[in-house]
TORNU-299432 format. One record per residue (C-alpha): residue number from 1; residue in one letter; z, y, x. Coordinates in pm, 1 decimal, decimal comma. Example, Ala and Ser with C-alpha at 12.3 -4.5 7.8 and 13.67 -1.06 7.14 Angstrom:
<koltor doza="1" torgu="A" c3="780,0" c2="-450,0" c1="1230,0"/>
<koltor doza="2" torgu="S" c3="714,0" c2="-106,0" c1="1367,0"/>
This chain:
<koltor doza="1" torgu="L" c3="11311,3" c2="9412,4" c1="11592,1"/>
<koltor doza="2" torgu="I" c3="11205,5" c2="9665,6" c1="11854,3"/>
<koltor doza="3" torgu="I" c3="10995,4" c2="9519,4" c1="12134,7"/>
<koltor doza="4" torgu="T" c3="10798,8" c2="9702,5" c1="12402,9"/>
<koltor doza="5" torgu="A" c3="10545,7" c2="9598,7" c1="12667,0"/>
<koltor doza="6" torgu="T" c3="10453,6" c2="9877,8" c1="12907,1"/>
<koltor doza="7" torgu="A" c3="10170,5" c2="9670,8" c1="13056,1"/>
<koltor doza="8" torgu="G" c3="9997,0" c2="9388,0" c1="12878,1"/>
<koltor doza="9" torgu="A" c3="10022,5" c2="9248,4" c1="12529,0"/>
<koltor doza="10" torgu="I" c3="10304,4" c2="9129,1" c1="12306,0"/>
<koltor doza="11" torgu="G" c3="10213,9" c2="8770,8" c1="12220,3"/>
<koltor doza="12" torgu="A" c3="9854,3" c2="8649,0" c1="12203,4"/>
<koltor doza="13" torgu="T" c3="9591,8" c2="8603,8" c1="11935,9"/>
<koltor doza="14" torgu="G" c3="9608,2" c2="8311,5" c1="11694,0"/>
<koltor doza="15" torgu="T" c3="9890,8" c2="8104,7" c1="11550,2"/>
<koltor doza="16" torgu="G" c3="9976,7" c2="7941,7" c1="11882,1"/>
<koltor doza="17" torgu="G" c3="10001,9" c2="8270,5" c1="12068,2"/>
<koltor doza="18" torgu="Q" c3="10170,1" c2="8495,7" c1="11813,4"/>
<koltor doza="19" torgu="L" c3="10534,3" c2="8586,3" c1="11867,6"/>
<koltor doza="20" torgu="E" c3="10725,0" c2="8418,4" c1="11582,4"/>
<koltor doza="21" torgu="T" c3="10979,6" c2="8646,5" c1="11419,5"/>
<koltor doza="22" torgu="D" c3="11230,6" c2="8630,9" c1="11138,4"/>
<koltor doza="23" torgu="V" c3="11320,7" c2="8998,3" c1="11098,8"/>
<koltor doza="24" torgu="T" c3="11347,1" c2="9264,1" c1="10832,2"/>
<koltor doza="25" torgu="S" c3="11159,4" c2="9540,5" c1="11017,1"/>
<koltor doza="26" torgu="L" c3="10919,6" c2="9554,7" c1="11309,7"/>
<koltor doza="27" torgu="T" c3="10848,5" c2="9807,6" c1="11585,1"/>
<koltor doza="28" torgu="G" c3="10618,0" c2="9680,2" c1="11856,2"/>
<koltor doza="29" torgu="P" c3="10452,3" c2="9924,6" c1="12093,4"/>
<koltor doza="30" torgu="A" c3="10224,3" c2="9763,2" c1="12351,8"/>
<koltor doza="31" torgu="S" c3="10013,6" c2="10059,2" c1="12452,3"/>
<koltor doza="32" torgu="G" c3="9976,2" c2="9978,4" c1="12821,4"/>
<koltor doza="33" torgu="A" c3="9670,8" c2="9831,2" c1="12989,7"/>
<koltor doza="34" torgu="G" c3="9562,4" c2="9511,0" c1="12816,7"/>
<koltor doza="35" torgu="G" c3="9767,9" c2="9607,7" c1="12512,8"/>
<koltor doza="36" torgu="G" c3="9776,9" c2="9427,8" c1="12184,2"/>
<koltor doza="37" torgu="A" c3="10049,7" c2="9295,9" c1="11956,5"/>
<koltor doza="38" torgu="F" c3="10051,2" c2="8961,2" c1="11780,1"/>
<koltor doza="39" torgu="F" c3="10331,1" c2="8865,2" c1="11537,9"/>
<koltor doza="40" torgu="N" c3="10396,9" c2="8584,9" c1="11289,2"/>
<koltor doza="41" torgu="E" c3="10685,3" c2="8665,5" c1="11051,4"/>
<koltor doza="42" torgu="I" c3="10809,0" c2="8322,9" c1="10940,7"/>
<koltor doza="43" torgu="D" c3="11072,9" c2="8463,5" c1="10702,0"/>
<koltor doza="44" torgu="T" c3="11312,0" c2="8168,1" c1="10692,7"/>
<koltor doza="45" torgu="T" c3="11633,8" c2="8357,6" c1="10621,0"/>
<koltor doza="46" torgu="T" c3="11521,9" c2="8624,3" c1="10375,0"/>
<koltor doza="47" torgu="T" c3="11261,8" c2="8671,1" c1="10108,2"/>
<koltor doza="48" torgu="D" c3="11183,8" c2="9029,6" c1="10206,1"/>
<koltor doza="49" torgu="G" c3="10878,5" c2="8980,5" c1="10426,3"/>
<koltor doza="50" torgu="V" c3="10846,2" c2="9235,3" c1="10704,3"/>
<koltor doza="51" torgu="A" c3="10857,7" c2="9615,7" c1="10689,0"/>
<koltor doza="52" torgu="V" c3="10642,8" c2="9775,7" c1="10958,9"/>
<koltor doza="53" torgu="K" c3="10783,9" c2="10084,4" c1="11127,4"/>
<koltor doza="54" torgu="T" c3="10522,7" c2="10123,8" c1="11402,2"/>
<koltor doza="55" torgu="V" c3="10313,0" c2="9869,6" c1="11586,2"/>
<koltor doza="56" torgu="N" c3="10095,1" c2="10022,1" c1="11855,4"/>
<koltor doza="57" torgu="G" c3="9843,1" c2="9786,8" c1="12012,0"/>
<koltor doza="58" torgu="G" c3="9690,0" c2="10071,7" c1="12210,6"/>
<koltor doza="59" torgu="A" c3="9324,1" c2="9992,4" c1="12274,7"/>
<koltor doza="60" torgu="G" c3="9400,7" c2="9625,5" c1="12206,1"/>
<koltor doza="61" torgu="N" c3="9411,1" c2="9433,4" c1="11881,0"/>
<koltor doza="62" torgu="V" c3="9700,9" c2="9375,0" c1="11640,8"/>
<koltor doza="63" torgu="E" c3="9768,5" c2="9069,1" c1="11426,5"/>
<koltor doza="64" torgu="I" c3="10056,2" c2="9050,3" c1="11180,5"/>
<koltor doza="65" torgu="A" c3="10091,7" c2="8732,5" c1="10977,4"/>
<koltor doza="66" torgu="S" c3="10375,5" c2="8697,9" c1="10728,7"/>
<koltor doza="67" torgu="A" c3="10504,6" c2="8427,3" c1="10497,9"/>
<koltor doza="68" torgu="R" c3="10576,0" c2="8707,7" c1="10249,6"/>
<koltor doza="69" torgu="R" c3="10486,0" c2="9073,4" c1="10194,7"/>
<koltor doza="70" torgu="I" c3="10406,8" c2="9329,2" c1="10463,6"/>
<koltor doza="71" torgu="T" c3="10529,7" c2="9678,9" c1="10375,3"/>
<koltor doza="72" torgu="D" c3="10556,7" c2="10034,2" c1="10509,3"/>
<koltor doza="73" torgu="F" c3="10919,7" c2="10062,5" c1="10625,6"/>
<koltor doza="74" torgu="A" c3="10955,9" c2="10435,7" c1="10553,0"/>
<koltor doza="75" torgu="G" c3="10712,7" c2="10466,4" c1="10261,1"/>
<koltor doza="76" torgu="D" c3="10568,2" c2="10777,3" c1="10425,9"/>
<koltor doza="77" torgu="A" c3="10227,6" c2="10899,0" c1="10546,5"/>
<koltor doza="78" torgu="L" c3="10284,9" c2="10834,7" c1="10918,9"/>
<koltor doza="79" torgu="V" c3="10079,5" c2="10577,8" c1="11111,1"/>
<koltor doza="80" torgu="N" c3="10227,6" c2="10227,5" c1="11090,0"/>
<koltor doza="81" torgu="I" c3="9968,2" c2="10038,9" c1="11296,0"/>
<koltor doza="82" torgu="T" c3="9738,0" c2="10150,0" c1="11579,0"/>
<koltor doza="83" torgu="A" c3="9476,5" c2="9908,2" c1="11712,9"/>
<koltor doza="84" torgu="A" c3="9112,1" c2="9846,9" c1="11780,0"/>
<koltor doza="85" torgu="D" c3="9088,8" c2="9546,1" c1="11546,2"/>
<koltor doza="86" torgu="L" c3="9361,0" c2="9482,9" c1="11287,1"/>
<koltor doza="87" torgu="I" c3="9420,8" c2="9145,2" c1="11121,8"/>
<koltor doza="88" torgu="L" c3="9687,3" c2="9127,6" c1="10849,1"/>
<koltor doza="89" torgu="S" c3="9773,8" c2="8821,3" c1="10642,4"/>
<koltor doza="90" torgu="S" c3="10040,3" c2="8750,9" c1="10383,4"/>
<koltor doza="91" torgu="V" c3="10078,7" c2="8400,1" c1="10238,6"/>
<koltor doza="92" torgu="I" c3="10240,8" c2="8525,6" c1="9918,1"/>
<koltor doza="93" torgu="E" c3="10291,2" c2="8881,4" c1="9794,0"/>
<koltor doza="94" torgu="A" c3="10103,8" c2="9194,5" c1="9897,3"/>
<koltor doza="95" torgu="I" c3="10011,9" c2="9389,5" c1="10206,2"/>
<koltor doza="96" torgu="G" c3="10139,7" c2="9741,1" c1="10134,2"/>
<koltor doza="97" torgu="A" c3="10182,1" c2="9867,7" c1="9779,3"/>
<koltor doza="98" torgu="S" c3="9981,3" c2="10081,4" c1="9542,0"/>
<koltor doza="99" torgu="G" c3="9984,2" c2="10458,5" c1="9590,9"/>
<koltor doza="100" torgu="T" c3="10022,0" c2="10690,5" c1="9887,3"/>
<koltor doza="101" torgu="S" c3="10386,5" c2="10606,6" c1="9957,0"/>
<koltor doza="102" torgu="G" c3="10324,3" c2="10232,9" c1="9946,9"/>
<koltor doza="103" torgu="Q" c3="10002,6" c2="10198,5" c1="10144,6"/>
<koltor doza="104" torgu="L" c3="10017,2" c2="10089,2" c1="10508,0"/>
<koltor doza="105" torgu="E" c3="9883,2" c2="10374,3" c1="10720,9"/>
<koltor doza="106" torgu="T" c3="9652,7" c2="10266,5" c1="11000,8"/>
<koltor doza="107" torgu="A" c3="9462,9" c2="10405,8" c1="11296,6"/>
<koltor doza="108" torgu="V" c3="9217,0" c2="10122,4" c1="11354,7"/>
<koltor doza="109" torgu="T" c3="8847,7" c2="10060,9" c1="11412,4"/>
<koltor doza="110" torgu="S" c3="8806,2" c2="9741,3" c1="11209,4"/>
<koltor doza="111" torgu="L" c3="9010,2" c2="9561,4" c1="10942,9"/>
<koltor doza="112" torgu="T" c3="9071,5" c2="9210,5" c1="10813,6"/>
<koltor doza="113" torgu="A" c3="9341,1" c2="9179,5" c1="10544,1"/>
<koltor doza="114" torgu="T" c3="9423,0" c2="8866,3" c1="10344,6"/>
<koltor doza="115" torgu="A" c3="9687,1" c2="8854,2" c1="10069,8"/>
<koltor doza="116" torgu="N" c3="9533,1" c2="8620,4" c1="9814,6"/>
<koltor doza="117" torgu="G" c3="9839,4" c2="8414,3" c1="9718,4"/>
<koltor doza="118" torgu="A" c3="10081,6" c2="8473,6" c1="9430,4"/>
<koltor doza="119" torgu="G" c3="10153,4" c2="8845,5" c1="9390,0"/>
<koltor doza="120" torgu="G" c3="9878,4" c2="8933,6" c1="9636,2"/>
<koltor doza="121" torgu="G" c3="9711,2" c2="9267,1" c1="9690,1"/>
<koltor doza="122" torgu="V" c3="9594,3" c2="9485,2" c1="9979,4"/>
<koltor doza="123" torgu="F" c3="9677,4" c2="9857,5" c1="10007,1"/>
<koltor doza="124" torgu="I" c3="9562,0" c2="10039,1" c1="10323,4"/>
<koltor doza="125" torgu="N" c3="9521,6" c2="10406,4" c1="10419,7"/>
<koltor doza="126" torgu="E" c3="9313,0" c2="10459,8" c1="10736,6"/>
<koltor doza="127" torgu="I" c3="9426,8" c2="10810,4" c1="10827,5"/>
<koltor doza="128" torgu="T" c3="9254,3" c2="10884,7" c1="11159,9"/>
<koltor doza="129" torgu="G" c3="8886,0" c2="10819,9" c1="11089,6"/>
<koltor doza="130" torgu="G" c3="8648,3" c2="10563,8" c1="10949,0"/>
<koltor doza="131" torgu="V" c3="8704,8" c2="10190,2" c1="10925,8"/>
<koltor doza="132" torgu="A" c3="8468,7" c2="9893,8" c1="10948,8"/>
<koltor doza="133" torgu="V" c3="8570,0" c2="9626,5" c1="10697,6"/>
<koltor doza="134" torgu="K" c3="8541,6" c2="9266,5" c1="10808,2"/>
<koltor doza="135" torgu="T" c3="8714,7" c2="9123,1" c1="10499,1"/>
<koltor doza="136" torgu="I" c3="8971,4" c2="9233,5" c1="10246,0"/>
<koltor doza="137" torgu="D" c3="9080,7" c2="8940,8" c1="10029,7"/>
<koltor doza="138" torgu="A" c3="9333,0" c2="9026,5" c1="9759,2"/>
<koltor doza="139" torgu="G" c3="9246,0" c2="8716,7" c1="9555,1"/>
<koltor doza="140" torgu="T" c3="9320,4" c2="8800,9" c1="9190,3"/>
<koltor doza="141" torgu="G" c3="9531,8" c2="9100,2" c1="9297,0"/>
<koltor doza="142" torgu="N" c3="9416,0" c2="9458,6" c1="9339,7"/>
<koltor doza="143" torgu="A" c3="9306,3" c2="9638,5" c1="9655,3"/>
<koltor doza="144" torgu="E" c3="9310,2" c2="10004,0" c1="9761,2"/>
<koltor doza="145" torgu="L" c3="9138,6" c2="10137,8" c1="10071,3"/>
<koltor doza="146" torgu="V" c3="9157,4" c2="10506,8" c1="10157,3"/>
<koltor doza="147" torgu="S" c3="8979,2" c2="10629,3" c1="10469,0"/>
<koltor doza="148" torgu="A" c3="8963,4" c2="10967,4" c1="10643,2"/>
<koltor doza="149" torgu="G" c3="8607,8" c2="10874,7" c1="10748,8"/>
<koltor doza="150" torgu="A" c3="8331,7" c2="10636,1" c1="10646,6"/>
<koltor doza="151" torgu="V" c3="8399,2" c2="10285,5" c1="10516,1"/>
<koltor doza="152" torgu="T" c3="8140,1" c2="10045,5" c1="10656,4"/>
<koltor doza="153" torgu="D" c3="8047,5" c2="9676,6" c1="10664,9"/>
<koltor doza="154" torgu="F" c3="8160,5" c2="9559,1" c1="11010,4"/>
<koltor doza="155" torgu="A" c3="7890,4" c2="9292,3" c1="11049,1"/>
<koltor doza="156" torgu="N" c3="7614,1" c2="9464,5" c1="10850,0"/>
<koltor doza="157" torgu="D" c3="7540,5" c2="9134,6" c1="10678,6"/>
<koltor doza="158" torgu="A" c3="7524,3" c2="8994,8" c1="10325,5"/>
<koltor doza="159" torgu="L" c3="7863,4" c2="8818,4" c1="10334,0"/>
<koltor doza="160" torgu="I" c3="8143,2" c2="8929,2" c1="10099,9"/>
<koltor doza="161" torgu="N" c3="8359,4" c2="9206,9" c1="10243,0"/>
<koltor doza="162" torgu="V" c3="8602,7" c2="9265,4" c1="9954,3"/>
<koltor doza="163" torgu="T" c3="8751,5" c2="9021,5" c1="9702,3"/>
<koltor doza="164" torgu="A" c3="8989,7" c2="9165,5" c1="9442,5"/>
<koltor doza="165" torgu="A" c3="9047,8" c2="9218,6" c1="9071,9"/>
<koltor doza="166" torgu="D" c3="9033,1" c2="9599,4" c1="9086,7"/>
<koltor doza="167" torgu="F" c3="8916,2" c2="9778,0" c1="9402,9"/>
<koltor doza="168" torgu="I" c3="8978,9" c2="10148,5" c1="9457,6"/>
<koltor doza="169" torgu="V" c3="8798,2" c2="10280,3" c1="9764,1"/>
<koltor doza="170" torgu="T" c3="8798,3" c2="10642,1" c1="9883,4"/>
<koltor doza="171" torgu="A" c3="8630,4" c2="10795,9" c1="10187,4"/>
<koltor doza="172" torgu="T" c3="8742,5" c2="11157,3" c1="10221,9"/>
<koltor doza="173" torgu="A" c3="8471,0" c2="11229,4" c1="10481,2"/>
<koltor doza="174" torgu="G" c3="8170,8" c2="11003,1" c1="10516,5"/>
<koltor doza="175" torgu="A" c3="8000,5" c2="10736,8" c1="10310,8"/>
<koltor doza="176" torgu="I" c3="8114,8" c2="10410,7" c1="10160,4"/>
<koltor doza="177" torgu="G" c3="7870,7" c2="10153,6" c1="10294,3"/>
<koltor doza="178" torgu="A" c3="7516,3" c2="10244,2" c1="10389,2"/>
<koltor doza="179" torgu="T" c3="7172,0" c2="10214,6" c1="10234,4"/>
<koltor doza="180" torgu="G" c3="6991,9" c2="9883,8" c1="10249,9"/>
<koltor doza="181" torgu="T" c3="7102,2" c2="9529,1" c1="10192,7"/>
<koltor doza="182" torgu="N" c3="7289,3" c2="9490,0" c1="10520,3"/>
<koltor doza="183" torgu="G" c3="7464,7" c2="9827,6" c1="10508,7"/>
<koltor doza="184" torgu="Q" c3="7618,4" c2="9783,4" c1="10166,5"/>
<koltor doza="185" torgu="L" c3="7973,3" c2="9655,9" c1="10119,6"/>
<koltor doza="186" torgu="E" c3="7948,5" c2="9320,9" c1="9947,6"/>
<koltor doza="187" torgu="T" c3="8216,0" c2="9265,6" c1="9683,6"/>
<koltor doza="188" torgu="A" c3="8354,1" c2="9003,6" c1="9446,2"/>
<koltor doza="189" torgu="L" c3="8544,8" c2="9218,4" c1="9197,2"/>
<koltor doza="190" torgu="T" c3="8642,5" c2="9249,1" c1="8833,9"/>
<koltor doza="191" torgu="S" c3="8630,0" c2="9629,6" c1="8843,1"/>
<koltor doza="192" torgu="L" c3="8555,6" c2="9909,2" c1="9088,1"/>
């Protein structure tokens, strides 16, 4: 599916406003004024989930919900999703895949990613700067977060930011969390 909005958003936030899709791959630029892109991949005809080519929410937010996995269409290092706030959720299976060719590449300010069902896991590479983590919930699966800048706690609170079995986090420039109780990333992990 290729869909474009030159002014305004594609869909709206939340389950009632998201554009329901049943596609194999997704390209959704909405970089005009009031941008944003909101999709719900219902996956009734295939079991492939959705492969993201590029979704550009401009200065707006992006939400992608999927009944199954969310993957990088090309398996490359180019940006898949651009947004201010990114919310990803997969009912079963993972968001991205382990390693540089499998991770979803993002250019976002803040991140929420939930893939805590069977076969879950979260694999993100923020390639344009730092990222503020709201929550990453991989359930009993693994999570990888690579960032070109700092990785911070979005709310600066004591609530759990990352739930996973194994969590690999890398900030190539900048810190991971900050000093003090509220600056630290709170985790529920088996290993780090």
